[in-house]
RODO-2510 file (C-alpha; in nm, 4 decimals, decimal comma):
residues 620
     n   res          X          Y          Z
     1     m    10,2603     7,4939     5,6427
     2     n    10,1268     7,1665     5,7304
     3     s    10,4097     7,0926     5,9464
     4     i    10,3419     7,4124     6,1423
     5     i     9,9762     7,3319     6,1933
     6     d    10,0620     6,9585     6,2971
     7     r    10,2949     7,0898     6,5680
     8     r    10,0649     7,3492     6,6807
     9     q     9,7827     7,0685     6,7193
    10     l    10,0396     6,8491     6,9076
    11     l    10,1497     7,0995     7,1584
    12     r     9,7807     7,1726     7,2389
    13     g     9,7202     6,8006     7,3100
    14     a     9,4517     6,5441     7,2360
    15     s     9,1851     6,3372     7,3718
    16     i     9,2491     6,0361     7,6017
    17     g     9,0554     5,7245     7,5449
    18     a     8,8586     5,5812     7,8317
    19     a     9,1308     5,3170     7,9106
    20     g     9,4148     5,5493     7,8473
    21     v     9,5092     5,3613     7,5476
    22     g     9,7469     5,5041     7,2865
    23     l     9,8867     5,7863     7,4889
    24     i    10,1922     5,9441     7,3239
    25     a    10,4951     6,1270     7,4483
    26     w    10,4007     6,4573     7,2990
    27     l    10,0759     6,5022     7,5001
    28     p    10,0871     6,7742     7,7895
    29     a    10,2264     6,6107     8,1121
    30     w     9,8894     6,6385     8,2857
    31     a     9,7051     6,4646     8,0014
    32     q     9,9458     6,1667     7,9984
    33     s     9,8002     6,0488     8,3446
    34     v     9,5915     5,7538     8,3500
    35     s     9,5446     5,7708     8,7205
    36     p     9,2301     5,5793     8,8562
    37     g     9,1465     5,9160     9,0188
    38     i     9,1352     6,0302     9,3787
    39     v     8,7762     5,9543     9,5578
    40     a     8,8070     6,1708     9,8490
    41     p     8,5159     6,3952     9,9690
    42     l     8,6095     6,7060    10,1255
    43     p     8,6465     6,6965    10,5062
    44     t     8,3628     6,8485    10,6892
    45     v     8,2913     7,0583    11,0097
    46     a     7,9654     7,1401    11,1384
    47     g     7,7697     7,2174    11,4557
    48     d     7,7184     7,5510    11,6692
    49     t     8,0730     7,5769    11,7525
    50     i     8,3599     7,5209    11,5051
    51     a     8,7272     7,5529    11,5277
    52     l     8,9554     7,6550    11,2560
    53     r     9,3384     7,6761    11,2563
    54     i     9,5348     7,8607    10,9910
    55     a     9,8951     7,7447    10,9498
    56     r    10,1621     7,6870    10,6850
    57     q    10,1964     7,3464    10,5417
    58     t    10,2761     7,1756    10,2105
    59     m    10,0518     6,9870     9,9828
    60     m    10,0879     6,7519     9,6875
    61     i     9,9557     6,8596     9,3559
    62     d    10,0184     6,6143     9,0612
    63     g    10,2947     6,4598     9,2245
    64     h    10,4890     6,7771     9,3253
    65     r    10,5206     6,9174     9,6837
    66     s    10,4133     7,2784     9,7247
    67     n    10,4209     7,5435     9,9922
    68     a    10,0694     7,6340    10,1060
    69     i     9,8438     7,7943    10,3902
    70     g     9,5764     7,5447    10,4871
    71     l     9,3095     7,5408    10,7466
    72     n     9,2951     7,2338    10,9721
    73     g     9,5666     7,0810    10,7857
    74     v     9,4078     7,0821    10,4401
    75     v     9,3720     7,2764    10,1236
    76     p     9,1043     7,3800    10,0654
    77     g     8,9899     7,4218    10,4257
    78     p     8,7276     7,2010    10,5474
    79     l     8,3721     7,2229    10,4115
    80     i     8,1611     7,4170    10,6846
    81     r     7,8154     7,2679    10,6785
    82     l     7,5596     7,4996    10,8533
    83     r     7,1620     7,5085    10,8626
    84     e     6,9710     7,8331    10,8040
    85     g     6,8430     7,9787    11,1332
    86     q     7,1260     7,8463    11,3603
    87     t     7,3733     8,0759    11,5319
    88     v     7,7258     7,9772    11,4854
    89     r     8,0610     8,0472    11,6733
    90     l     8,3623     7,9923    11,4632
    91     s     8,6804     7,9997    11,6722
    92     v     8,9829     8,0996    11,4368
    93     t     9,3248     8,0505    11,5496
    94     n     9,6216     8,1968    11,3406
    95     d     9,9317     7,9840    11,3610
    96     l    10,1189     8,1973    11,1102
    97     d    10,3989     8,4459    11,1903
    98     e    10,1867     8,7485    11,0416
    99     d     9,8335     8,8766    11,0583
   100     s     9,5632     8,6773    10,9024
   101     s     9,1706     8,6961    10,8759
   102     i     8,8579     8,5068    10,7430
   103     h     8,6046     8,6621    10,5246
   104     w     8,2908     8,4670    10,4984
   105     h     8,2148     8,5373    10,1273
   106     g     7,8550     8,5974    10,0503
   107     l     7,7332     8,5615    10,3982
   108     l     7,5232     8,8272    10,5485
   109     v     7,6832     8,8903    10,8795
   110     p     7,7524     9,1883    11,1277
   111     m     8,0160     9,4050    10,9940
   112     q     8,2429     9,3328    11,2705
   113     y     8,2555     8,9646    11,1730
   114     d     8,2841     9,0177    10,8034
   115     g     8,6714     8,9698    10,8364
   116     v     8,8307     9,2447    10,6373
   117     p     9,1518     9,3891    10,8332
   118     g     9,1336     9,7853    10,8109
   119     i     8,7646     9,7903    10,7341
   120     s     8,5437     9,5909    10,9317
   121     f     8,8226     9,4524    11,2265
   122     p     9,1766     9,4768    11,3016
   123     g     9,2794     9,1188    11,1752
   124     i     9,3776     8,8168    11,3671
   125     k     9,7192     8,8463    11,5124
   126     p     9,9939     8,5713    11,5043
   127     r     9,9429     8,3056    11,7754
   128     s     9,6152     8,4362    11,8700
   129     t     9,2364     8,3411    11,8374
   130     f     8,9346     8,5292    11,7156
   131     d     8,5759     8,4294    11,7641
   132     y     8,3284     8,5053    11,4858
   133     e     7,9641     8,4568    11,6193
   134     f     7,6662     8,5334    11,3931
   135     a     7,3052     8,3952    11,3065
   136     i     7,2646     8,2221    10,9765
   137     r     7,0310     8,4275    10,7829
   138     q     7,0318     8,2386    10,4408
   139     a     7,0980     7,9040    10,2744
   140     g     7,3004     7,8083     9,9627
   141     t     7,6616     7,7558     9,8303
   142     y     7,9307     7,9877     9,9722
   143     w     8,2942     8,0056    10,0512
   144     y     8,5403     8,1607    10,2903
   145     h     8,8967     8,2991    10,2426
   146     s     9,1765     8,5117    10,3749
   147     h     9,1460     8,9017    10,3247
   148     s     9,4920     8,9458    10,4548
   149     g     9,7649     9,0362    10,1754
   150     l     9,8082     8,7454     9,9390
   151     q     9,7238     8,4421    10,1647
   152     e     9,4398     8,3374     9,9571
   153     q     9,6755     8,2463     9,6705
   154     l     9,8591     8,0068     9,9030
   155     g     9,5289     7,7896     9,9830
   156     h     9,3689     7,9952    10,2409
   157     y     9,0080     7,9352    10,1261
   158     g     8,7348     7,6729    10,1853
   159     p     8,3703     7,5865    10,1028
   160     i     8,0554     7,6674    10,2911
   161     v     7,7025     7,4889    10,2339
   162     i     7,4151     7,6071    10,4202
   163     d     7,1058     7,3923    10,4188
   164     p     6,7592     7,5616    10,4165
   165     a     6,5584     7,5730    10,7224
   166     g     6,2638     7,4010    10,5207
   167     v     6,2304     7,1959    10,2381
   168     d     6,4769     7,2582     9,9581
   169     p     6,3195     7,3341     9,6346
   170     i     6,5864     7,1829     9,4506
   171     g     6,5543     6,8055     9,4543
   172     y     6,8510     6,5961     9,4210
   173     d     6,9716     6,2353     9,5136
   174     r     7,3479     6,3055     9,5602
   175     e     7,5755     6,6151     9,5794
   176     h     7,9331     6,7005     9,5490
   177     v     8,1059     7,0285     9,6186
   178     i     8,3648     7,1332     9,3297
   179     v     8,6020     7,3973     9,4543
   180     l     8,8067     7,5284     9,1525
   181     s     9,1255     7,7203     9,2183
   182     d     9,4721     7,7890     9,0894
   183     h     9,8086     7,7243     9,2570
   184     s    10,1621     7,8268     9,1741
   185     q    10,5029     7,6887     9,2883
   186     e    10,5998     8,0727     9,2825
   187     s    10,5353     8,2709     9,5880
   188     p    10,2451     8,5302     9,5764
   189     d    10,4907     8,8246     9,6128
   190     v    10,7051     8,7082     9,3186
   191     i    10,4162     8,6756     9,0899
   192     f    10,2952     9,0217     9,1806
   193     r    10,6392     9,1717     9,1239
   194     h    10,6410     8,9902     8,7765
   195     m    10,3290     9,1451     8,6868
   196     k    10,4380     9,4927     8,7935
   197     l    10,7735     9,4405     8,6052
   198     m    10,6188     9,3172     8,2552
   199     s    10,2878     9,3318     8,0944
   200     g    10,1866     8,9998     7,9916
   201     y    10,4804     8,8328     8,1793
   202     y    10,2886     8,4976     8,1890
   203     n    10,1307     8,5150     7,8416
   204     r    10,2833     8,2442     7,6442
   205     q    10,0216     8,2486     7,3771
   206     k    10,1190     8,5604     7,1996
   207     q    10,0750     8,5820     6,8331
   208     t    10,3600     8,4465     6,6271
   209     l    10,4802     8,4265     6,2647
   210     s    10,3653     8,0561     6,2220
   211     g    10,0139     8,1639     6,3619
   212     l     9,9890     8,4243     6,0872
   213     i    10,0972     8,1716     5,8248
   214     a     9,8443     7,9075     5,9554
   215     g     9,5605     8,1598     5,9735
   216     d     9,4946     8,1063     6,3480
   217     d     9,5819     8,4678     6,4556
   218     q     9,4829     8,8209     6,3469
   219     k     9,5594     8,9135     5,9800
   220     a     9,8653     9,1411     5,9137
   221     a     9,6690     9,4388     5,8970
   222     e     9,4927     9,3981     6,2156
   223     r     9,8196     9,2988     6,3888
   224     l     9,9711     9,6144     6,2711
   225     k     9,7056     9,8158     6,4173
   226     w     9,7090     9,6501     6,7460
   227     g    10,0923     9,6810     6,7478
   228     g    10,0402    10,0569     6,6848
   229     m     9,8446    10,0785     7,0325
   230     r    10,1103     9,8588     7,1855
   231     m     9,8267     9,6277     7,2763
   232     e     9,8101     9,2454     7,2638
   233     p     9,4706     9,0678     7,1690
   234     t     9,5700     8,7556     7,3551
   235     d     9,6342     8,9418     7,6826
   236     i     9,3093     8,7953     7,8281
   237     a     9,4341     8,6882     8,1657
   238     d     9,7150     8,8113     8,3920
   239     g     9,7627     8,4943     8,5473
   240     t     9,7798     8,2006     8,2987
   241     g     9,8712     7,8156     8,2810
   242     a    10,2412     7,9394     8,2801
   243     a    10,1989     8,0437     8,6415
   244     y     9,9327     7,8073     8,7750
   245     t     9,8207     7,4607     8,7903
   246     y     9,4263     7,4442     8,8140
   247     l     9,2907     7,2485     9,0891
   248     v     8,9694     7,0751     9,1666
   249     n     8,9317     7,0299     9,5470
   250     g     9,3148     7,0703     9,6093
   251     h     9,3978     6,8000     9,3193
   252     g     9,5740     6,8783     8,9896
   253     p     9,4489     6,7295     8,6682
   254     r     9,6775     6,4561     8,6746
   255     d     9,5565     6,3625     9,0277
   256     n     9,2107     6,3244     8,8595
   257     w     8,9779     6,3965     9,1558
   258     t     8,6710     6,1643     9,0994
   259     a     8,2969     6,1990     9,2093
   260     l     8,0798     5,8954     9,1972
   261     f     7,7260     5,8659     9,1128
   262     t     7,4581     5,6022     9,0109
   263     p     7,3340     5,6225     8,6669
   264     g     7,0011     5,7943     8,6707
   265     e     7,0553     5,9894     8,9890
   266     r     6,9913     6,3681     8,9961
   267     v     7,3328     6,4971     9,1066
   268     r     7,3827     6,8475     9,2514
   269     l     7,7139     6,9980     9,1668
   270     r     7,8078     7,3039     9,4038
   271     i     8,0691     7,4800     9,2007
   272     i     8,2856     7,7364     9,3713
   273     n     8,5506     7,9490     9,2064
   274     a     8,7939     8,0013     9,4670
   275     s     9,0908     8,0901     9,2455
   276     s     9,3048     8,4044     9,2845
   277     m     9,3103     8,5187     8,9086
   278     t     9,1244     8,2594     8,6980
   279     t     8,8015     8,2729     8,5202
   280     f     8,6823     7,9280     8,4234
   281     n     8,4737     7,8066     8,1390
   282     v     8,2983     7,4864     8,2960
   283     r     8,1337     7,2014     8,0926
   284     i     8,0830     6,8205     8,1006
   285     p     8,1288     6,7251     7,7475
   286     g     7,8038     6,5036     7,6544
   287     l     7,6113     6,6115     7,9653
   288     p     7,3831     6,9200     7,9909
   289     l     7,3993     7,1009     8,3051
   290     t     7,0810     7,2732     8,4716
   291     i     7,1836     7,5615     8,6653
   292     v     6,9590     7,5987     8,9754
   293     q     7,1445     7,8547     9,1971
   294     a     7,3701     8,1522     9,1549
   295     d     7,5861     8,2869     9,4126
   296     g     7,3729     8,0969     9,6800
   297     l     7,0403     8,2052     9,5679
   298     n     6,7878     7,9842     9,3787
   299     v     6,7110     8,0715     8,9967
   300     k     6,4481     7,9272     8,7746
   301     p     6,6298     7,6203     8,6209
   302     v     6,7940     7,6800     8,3049
   303     s     6,9760     7,4091     8,0818
   304     v     7,3042     7,4861     7,9298
   305     d     7,6142     7,2905     7,7986
   306     e     7,8577     7,5332     7,9355
   307     f     7,8859     7,8491     8,1753
   308     q     8,1634     8,0962     8,2556
   309     i     8,2220     8,1274     8,6373
   310     g     8,4277     8,4279     8,7397
   311     v     8,6549     8,4481     9,0623
   312     a     8,4301     8,4483     9,3758
   313     e     8,1130     8,3404     9,1845
   314     t     7,9207     8,0093     9,2833
   315     y     7,6802     7,8085     9,0703
   316     d     7,4746     7,4994     9,1525
   317     a     7,4044     7,2779     8,8731
   318     i     7,1859     6,9572     8,8461
   319     v     7,3261     6,6828     8,6162
   320     v     7,1617     6,3425     8,5394
   321     p     7,4128     6,1060     8,4081
   322     t     7,2190     5,7960     8,2721
   323     e     7,4907     5,5913     8,1132
   324     d     7,7299     5,3468     8,2953
   325     r     8,0302     5,5640     8,2007
   326     a     8,2749     5,8085     8,3206
   327     l     8,2522     6,1641     8,2234
   328     t     8,5003     6,4568     8,2455
   329     l     8,4426     6,7746     8,4311
   330     v     8,6376     7,0516     8,2379
   331     g     8,7204     7,3905     8,4150
   332     e     8,9029     7,5717     8,1188
   333     s     9,0867     7,8834     8,1848
   334     v     8,9524     8,1821     8,0191
   335     d     9,2524     8,2057     7,7932
   336     r     9,2695     7,8392     7,7411
   337     s     9,6237     7,8068     7,8701
   338     g     9,5307     7,5129     8,1100
   339     m     9,2260     7,3440     8,2714
   340     a     9,1141     7,1936     8,6001
   341     r     8,9808     6,8333     8,5304
   342     a     8,7623     6,5978     8,7403
   343     t     8,5943     6,2757     8,6735
   344     l     8,2208     6,1973     8,7299
   345     s     8,2158     5,8177     8,7437
   346     p     7,9713     5,5223     8,8536
   347     r     8,2736     5,3559     8,9899
   348     a     8,6264     5,4183     9,1212
   349     g     8,8952     5,3710     8,8856
   350     m     8,7345     5,4749     8,5764
   351     v     8,8854     5,7284     8,3302
   352     a     8,6816     5,9459     8,0790
   353     p     8,8130     6,1235     7,7623
   354     v     8,9826     6,4540     7,8269
   355     p     8,9142     6,7156     7,5629
   356     a     9,2019     6,9088     7,4029
   357     l     9,2381     7,2746     7,5099
   358     r     9,0506     7,4971     7,2556
   359     d     9,2069     7,7674     7,0692
   360     r     9,2807     8,0787     7,2803
   361     p     9,0469     8,3691     7,2114
   362     l     9,1588     8,7081     7,0734
   363     a     9,0364     9,0255     7,2090
   364     t     8,8435     9,2661     6,9802
   365     m     8,7791     9,6320     6,9536
   366     t     8,4394     9,5741     7,1407
   367     d     8,6547     9,4568     7,4188
   368     m     8,8193     9,8091     7,4306
   369     g     8,4685     9,9679     7,4436
   370     m     8,4671    10,0684     7,0795
   371     n     8,1759     9,9105     6,9656
   372     m     8,0546    10,1640     6,7162
   373     g     7,7034    10,1757     6,8466
   374     g     7,6806     9,7883     6,9119
   375     m     7,9031     9,6870     6,6184
   376     a     8,2693     9,6102     6,6452
   377     m     8,4983     9,7775     6,4076
   378     g     8,5438     9,5700     6,1010
   379     g     8,8274     9,3406     6,0573
   380     m     8,9456     9,4259     6,4141
   381     a     8,6582     9,2118     6,5469
   382     g     8,7100     8,9373     6,3233
   383     d     8,5760     9,0584     5,9798
   384     r     8,2250     9,0892     6,0945
   385     g     8,1038     9,2842     5,7937
   386     i     8,1239     9,6482     5,8903
   387     d     8,1024     9,9240     5,6232
   388     p     8,4587     9,9571     5,4635
   389     t     8,4342    10,3347     5,5240
   390     a     8,3829    10,2848     5,9132
   391     e     8,6719    10,0222     5,8731
   392     q     8,8859    10,2915     5,7052
   393     n     8,8010    10,5662     5,9536
   394     a     8,8696    10,3326     6,2476
   395     s     9,2136    10,2524     6,0949
   396     a     9,3059    10,6091     6,0603
   397     a     9,1532    10,6671     6,4379
   398     l     9,4053    10,4046     6,5554
   399     a     9,6956    10,5407     6,3486
   400     t     9,7072    10,8747     6,5603
   401     v     9,5368    11,0663     6,8604
   402     a     9,4619    11,4479     6,8599
   403     a     9,2295    11,6999     6,9983
   404     a     8,8472    11,6837     7,0644
   405     p     8,6358    11,8855     7,2918
   406     m     8,4850    11,7170     7,5966
   407     g     8,2511    11,9546     7,7822
   408     d     8,4198    12,2414     7,9004
   409     m     8,7411    12,0846     7,9147
   410     a     8,9618    12,1038     7,5794
   411     m     9,1435    11,7919     7,4934
   412     p     9,4978    11,9065     7,3973
   413     a     9,6596    11,7593     7,0904
   414     m     9,8063    11,4304     7,2102
   415     k    10,0186    11,1648     7,0422
   416     q    10,1459    10,8458     7,1629
   417     g    10,3477    10,6441     6,9153
   418     a    10,1682    10,6669     6,5838
   419     m     9,8003    10,7542     6,7235
   420     d     9,6003    11,0393     6,6330
   421     m     9,2283    11,0812     6,6999
   422     g     9,2135    11,3772     6,4632
   423     a     9,2264    11,1174     6,1666
   424     m     8,8927    10,9924     6,2672
   425     a     8,7131    11,1452     5,9772
   426     g     8,3427    11,0689     5,9636
   427     i     8,3264    10,9483     6,3210
   428     d     8,1335    11,1397     6,5806
   429     h     8,3883    11,2045     6,8525
   430     g     8,0927    11,3072     7,0815
   431     g     7,9521    10,9508     7,0763
   432     m     8,2697    10,7420     7,0656
   433     a     8,5560    10,7144     7,2956
   434     m     8,8624    10,4910     7,3092
   435     g     8,7851    10,2933     7,6109
   436     e     9,0729    10,2627     7,8574
   437     m     9,3584    10,4375     7,6601
   438     s     9,5761    10,4260     7,9338
   439     m     9,5787    10,0400     7,9374
   440     r     9,9211    10,0171     7,7849
   441     d    10,1303    10,3377     7,7900
   442     f     9,8843    10,6266     7,7269
   443     d     9,9521    10,8119     8,0420
   444     h     9,8953    11,1637     7,8787
   445     a     9,5656    11,0685     7,7272
   446     p     9,3110    11,3359     7,7842
   447     g     9,0657    11,1733     8,0203
   448     v     8,7515    11,2178     8,2573
   449     k     8,9452    11,0896     8,5352
   450     k     9,3299    11,1253     8,6110
   451     s     9,4908    10,9943     8,9319
   452     a     9,8142    10,8098     9,0315
   453     g     9,9213    10,8053     8,6574
   454     v     9,6065    10,6433     8,5583
   455     a     9,4284    10,8414     8,2863
   456     t     9,0971    10,7177     8,1428
   457     i     8,8835    10,8191     7,8583
   458     a     8,5162    10,7795     7,8669
   459     a     8,4206    10,4460     7,6970
   460     m     8,1115    10,3693     7,5017
   461     p     8,0265    10,0781     7,7023
   462     a     7,7642     9,8068     7,6111
   463     d     7,5470     9,6144     7,8268
   464     r     7,7113     9,2691     7,7948
   465     t     7,4935     9,0886     8,0409
   466     d     7,3737     8,8658     7,7334
   467     y     7,7376     8,7886     7,6472
   468     p     7,8660     8,4375     7,7153
   469     g     8,2235     8,5343     7,7772
   470     q     8,5392     8,5692     7,5826
   471     g     8,6051     8,2764     7,3389
   472     l     8,2292     8,1371     7,3819
   473     e     8,0657     8,3138     7,1383
   474     d     8,0740     8,0534     6,8738
   475     v     8,1128     7,7279     7,0577
   476     g     7,8206     7,5553     6,8861
   477     h     7,6236     7,4829     7,2095
   478     r     7,4138     7,6697     7,4704
   479     v     7,6321     7,8848     7,7000
   480     l     7,4844     8,0580     8,0228
   481     t     7,4567     8,4389     8,0270
   482     y     7,3466     8,6638     8,2996
   483     r     7,0391     8,7424     8,0965
   484     d     6,9286     8,3779     8,1417
   485     l     6,9248     8,3988     8,5213
   486     i     6,5751     8,4675     8,6775
   487     a     6,5205     8,4472     9,0398
   488     l     6,3038     8,1721     9,1652
   489     d     6,1423     8,3915     9,4372
   490     v     6,0019     8,7388     9,4162
   491     n     6,2792     9,0100     9,5086
   492     p     6,2551     9,1076     9,8674
   493     d     6,2425     9,4981     9,7577
   494     v     6,0876     9,6078     9,4370
   495     r     6,0989     9,9774     9,4918
   496     a     6,2388    10,1971     9,2004
   497     p     6,5669    10,3409     9,2657
   498     s     6,5864    10,7042     9,4136
   499     r     6,9229    10,7712     9,2598
   500     t     7,1835    10,6521     9,0204
   501     l     7,5795    10,6009     9,0706
   502     d     7,8273    10,5282     8,8007
   503     i     8,1478    10,3728     8,8852
   504     h     8,4402    10,3373     8,6435
   505     l     8,6605    10,0342     8,6402
   506     t     9,0045    10,1733     8,5460
   507     g     9,3561    10,0580     8,4973
   508     n     9,6693    10,0753     8,3466
   509     m     9,7812     9,7256     8,1990
   510     e    10,1206     9,8128     8,1171
   511     r    10,2069     9,9316     8,4506
   512     f     9,9515     9,7081     8,6436
   513     m     9,7832     9,9625     8,8090
   514     w     9,4118     9,9121     8,9054
   515     s     9,1534    10,1391     9,0471
   516     f     8,7840    10,2664     9,0545
   517     d     8,7359    10,5918     8,8991
   518     g     9,1141    10,6326     8,8463
   519     v     9,1708    10,6089     9,2349
   520     k     9,3422    10,3420     9,4294
   521     m     9,2276    10,2414     9,7695
   522     s     9,5619    10,3713     9,9181
   523     d     9,5101    10,7106     9,7533
   524     t     9,1742    10,7903     9,9302
   525     m     8,9721    10,7684    10,2377
   526     e     8,6604    10,8754    10,0720
   527     p     8,4115    10,5861    10,0523
   528     f     8,1100    10,5089     9,8051
   529     a     7,8524    10,6446    10,0693
   530     f     7,4922    10,5325    10,1042
   531     t     7,2010    10,5911    10,3453
   532     e     7,0416    10,2982    10,5207
   533     g     6,7567    10,1640    10,3433
   534     e     6,7977    10,3926    10,0311
   535     r     6,7552    10,2354     9,6730
   536     v     7,0271    10,3049     9,4403
   537     r     7,0940    10,1957     9,0855
   538     v     7,4657    10,1401     9,0425
   539     t     7,6409    10,1017     8,6762
   540     l     7,9702     9,9476     8,6787
   541     i     8,1602    10,0871     8,3544
   542     n     8,4563     9,8762     8,2379
   543     d     8,7068    10,1090     8,0768
   544     t     8,9650     9,8501     8,0379
   545     m     9,0052     9,5467     7,8148
   546     m     9,0169     9,2914     8,0831
   547     a     8,7145     9,1367     8,2597
   548     h     8,6707     9,2208     8,6341
   549     p     8,4554     9,0100     8,8845
   550     i     8,3431     9,2712     9,1210
   551     h     8,2183     9,1828     9,4683
   552     l     8,0231     9,3824     9,7149
   553     h     8,0312     9,2685    10,0840
   554     g     7,7443     9,2587    10,3087
   555     h     7,4805     9,2828    10,0456
   556     f     7,3073     9,1221     9,7546
   557     f     7,2052     9,3136     9,4790
   558     e     6,9646     9,2698     9,1567
   559     l     7,0973     9,2613     8,8213
   560     v     6,8938     9,4755     8,5686
   561     t     6,8378     9,2360     8,2840
   562     g     6,4718     9,3106     8,2079
   563     h     6,3266     9,0423     8,4703
   564     g     6,1536     9,2873     8,6793
   565     d     6,0686     9,1756     9,0321
   566     h     6,2420     8,8191     8,9661
   567     a     6,5631     8,9852     8,8783
   568     p     6,8761     8,7692     8,9560
   569     r     7,0378     8,8583     9,2899
   570     k     7,4021     8,8352     9,3168
   571     h     7,7037     8,9459     9,5342
   572     t     7,9667     8,9124     9,2588
   573     v     7,9398     8,9965     8,8913
   574     i     8,1796     8,9804     8,5878
   575     v     8,1968     9,3089     8,4145
   576     q     8,3215     9,2193     8,0564
   577     p     8,5813     9,4063     7,8847
   578     g     8,4474     9,7482     7,7336
   579     g     8,1241     9,6654     7,8899
   580     k     7,8865     9,7411     8,1644
   581     v     7,6643     9,6014     8,4222
   582     t     7,3770     9,7767     8,6087
   583     w     7,2373     9,6520     8,9298
   584     d     6,9784     9,7921     9,2009
   585     l     7,0995     9,7711     9,5643
   586     t     6,9057     9,8233     9,8866
   587     a     7,1727     9,9685    10,1327
   588     d     7,0218     9,7622    10,4290
   589     a     7,3419     9,6898    10,6362
   590     v     7,4869     9,9661    10,8349
   591     g     7,8450     9,9841    10,8568
   592     d     8,1547     9,9978    10,6392
   593     w     8,1814     9,7201    10,3820
   594     a     8,4704     9,6208    10,1373
   595     f     8,3994     9,6673     9,7562
   596     h     8,6644     9,5377     9,4979
   597     c     8,7611     9,3445     9,2203
   598     h     8,8148     8,9758     9,3051
   599     l     9,1207     8,9256     9,1019
   600     l     9,3551     8,9044     9,3814
   601     y     9,6367     9,0807     9,2346
   602     h     9,4106     9,3730     9,0864
   603     m     9,2738     9,4138     9,4352
   604     h     9,6381     9,4220     9,5784
   605     a     9,7333     9,6842     9,3216
   606     g     9,4460     9,9267     9,4279
   607     m     9,0907     9,8144     9,2677
   608     m     8,9255     9,8216     9,6053
   609     r     8,7204    10,0861     9,7838
   610     t     8,4957    10,0997    10,0777
   611     v     8,1160    10,1259    10,0838
   612     s     7,9764    10,3087    10,3703
   613     v     7,6222    10,2627    10,4659
   614     r     7,5156    10,5255    10,7173
   615     p     7,2188    10,5375    10,9550
   616     k     6,9199    10,7196    10,8591
   617     g     6,9418    11,0918    10,9606
   618     k     7,3131    11,1332    10,8514
   619     a     7,4365    11,2857    10,5237
   620     a     7,5187    11,0018    10,2488
***
């Protein structure tokens, strides 16, 4: 057993000393680097007229050349620096052999300049130029990216910083823009084909016999239950370190991108998750982070040691390094299959210790929407002390699935593998549901929605805005949650909502099909309709066991987290597995707007719809 444990630890790597002394051959390749680091600020463009050119190129990542799409010859594209109140013209030339586009993520712009082909404009044809022109109505940290095909995966993205028109309420001495992303040597089309052909194609962290013996994985009884459902609790992310190298400002972990500081300075880190498929857990071991902005809008400062950033979210953090030593910024992938790494240093050429990857998380029954009224199901959630009777009933439930009434619709007896809901003795069927049972292969499951082979059973979702993220429940330090965010200023609209709207996030993980309310973008022309100026409470209900970062174009919304007129305002929100998120929306931007999961391949597979805000006087 010791040999198994030791080998597992060796494969996961170890810390690197400040001078890189004592490195041994079994460390992961990226961790063997003792590079003095790359001190290179992002190229910046500014002014009232800015030219951008989209073209294919190559880029060097950790010493390897890779195909890419860049802007103005760099990946990420240049930092666009603007000021609140100015009017900017962005002249974008497409040198590709295919249509392209740029969406200004989080910017409040007229619909025709939002940059989504087929919804807000036709796209930019090959060898042509399109001029975006709009007034800058906000300040903060944002980014831009392609909304055409899978171009974003190849490097078609870049950061935006907008300085406030007046005094910035966030005081700082120095700033660094940190663009986190993922990049693959495989083409995006190949990655998508692999995901469609085999569930968990890139999951190299599945449970093993050695893990069972070492006590690192589920117990045998739990494993049998999950196996009976054809579900893998290590299936946390579709894209993993098996497919991706994780980047900071276009540089791999071995490249060691380095940001400089003077001890005692207040350093502002503008952190953008511009990845295609990766949720990052961000920390700087030994240095607290004070979160001062979320999705470009100021929040009351909150001190944490780590935070989870979903795809397309941005967070600004203030750090105050006081010692004359280097520190490592870690962007660990949510499934802990790899990390983006950078160094904060008082001088060029310094290297900080790099922590080993932590043990990968395992999904629980709560992540399936089976929270038993707020509690997870016994041993399946890690032996959290549930009543043994409930555990036995849950075990029976997972053995078979049978008939149960749902309103006027009778649920016919249904068996899939060895599952039968009829065995759920002592559990109220009316209050409990199986989450997204079509996640794997349950295409005949009775459901509230059924479309395009996607069947969903009404989940019992929990509000998980106070949840730090998968694998961050017991890390032993303070982790940010959405509940911690409080707007610095009073919300611009504090009216009560006049109606409510529930939207289910649905999917079939086995067949890699993703949708809203069981309907893919390609299968409907029906938008989510709103009337100009109306106030609507929207609840996103995640019927799947995978987190989804959901983004609404053209608007900000207020998360309903108990902070009243200081509710945090965002444009992108992670909806955790088996959970729900509620937000209030003022539909104040007339037009058609994209609404989608920002996991690129989920959007590409169908988890995207149109939000239509119609002028007053027309039916919504």
